[in-house]
Each structure stands twice: as C-alpha cells, then as structure tokens.
N, C-alpha and C positions, 0 to 999 in steps of 0.2 A: 741621630742628632750630630749638630759639626762639632768641630773638636772645640770649639770656643764654647759652645754651650754646656757642651761637656765639662770643660775646665771651668765654668761658671757654677756647676751644682757641685763638684766636687770643691772647692773653695768655699761654698757656702756653708757645706754640709761641715767641711774642717773648722768653720769660725767660730764653735762655740765650747768652752771649757768641760762642760759636761760630756761633748762628744768626744772632745781626747781624750776622755779619763775611759771611758767606755772604750777606745782603741785602743788605750793603754794595756787594758786589762784583756783583751782580747789577742794583742800581742802577745801577753803573758802565757794566760792560759787556752790559746788558740781556741776554747770555743766556749760560750757560755748560754743557760737559758735569760730570760728579762728575767725571772728572779734572783738569779743568780748576778751579775751585771746591776742591777737594782740596788742588793745589797750592798754590794761592794762600793756604790757612788751614793750609796744613800739618797735616793731618791725614787721618788714614789714608782710602784709596778705602770702605771699609763702615763708617766713623763718618762720614763724610760724607753716604753716601747713605742712612745713617737718620738724619741731621738734615734731610736736603731731606725724606724723606717724614712727618717731623713738618712741616715746613714747607708741604707739599703738604697733610696733616691736617688744617691749620687753613686751607685755602684762601688759604694767601698766594703760592704759587709756582704753577707749570703745569708741566706736563711736555710737551714733544712727543717723540715717537719719529721721528727720522732715521735710519732704516736700523738698524745695528747702538749707535747711540749714543743716548742721550737728552739733551736741552737743555730746561733749567730757565729759566724766567724769573719774572719778579715775576707775579703773577695780575691779569690786567683786566676790571673796573675796578680799581685798587687802594682796599680798605676803608680808610676814612676815619683808623681808629685805626692801622694798618699806615702808611698816610703820614704820619701826624705821628711814628712812629716813625721811620722812615727817613730822615724829614728833619733829625732830629737826629744821624744817623752821621756 
C-alpha cells in the first residue's frame, strides 16, 4: 500500500465521532471486547463491531482472539497521525 493510500485509509477511519470515542476508550483502558466498547459508547454490538472493523482496516487497532472473545487494542506502534489525533481526545 502506498503512503498516500495508507494515509487516506487512516484519515477515513478517524473521520467519525463514534470511532474517535472507541479510540479514547482504548487509550484509557488499553483493551476491550466489542461488548465492553459498545456499552461505554452506547451503541449496538453490531454497529460497534463494524466501527472496529473499519479501525482495523486502517491498521489503527489490533484484534487478539482470546477463546470466544476478541480483545481490541491500539495497534503498536501507533502511527504518528493517529498518535496526534488521540492525544487531542
């Protein structure tokens, strides 16, 4: 993926208040399941899962399968653009 295309994916993933709320949650809590995140941001499980998939597609969050649950956390290392945005949340 070229730098321009990667940047476009990141910026599109960040351009939503729900996804920014998810990032703020993960910044504080370090990780969480779809259910954890959905409860905090007051959104359905399905919609939260969709937002997390978009963040994963932008390589902003990582998913780790633990049994039947998937834990999400900020991707490491954090992209400088993402770091700048979440530092303002």
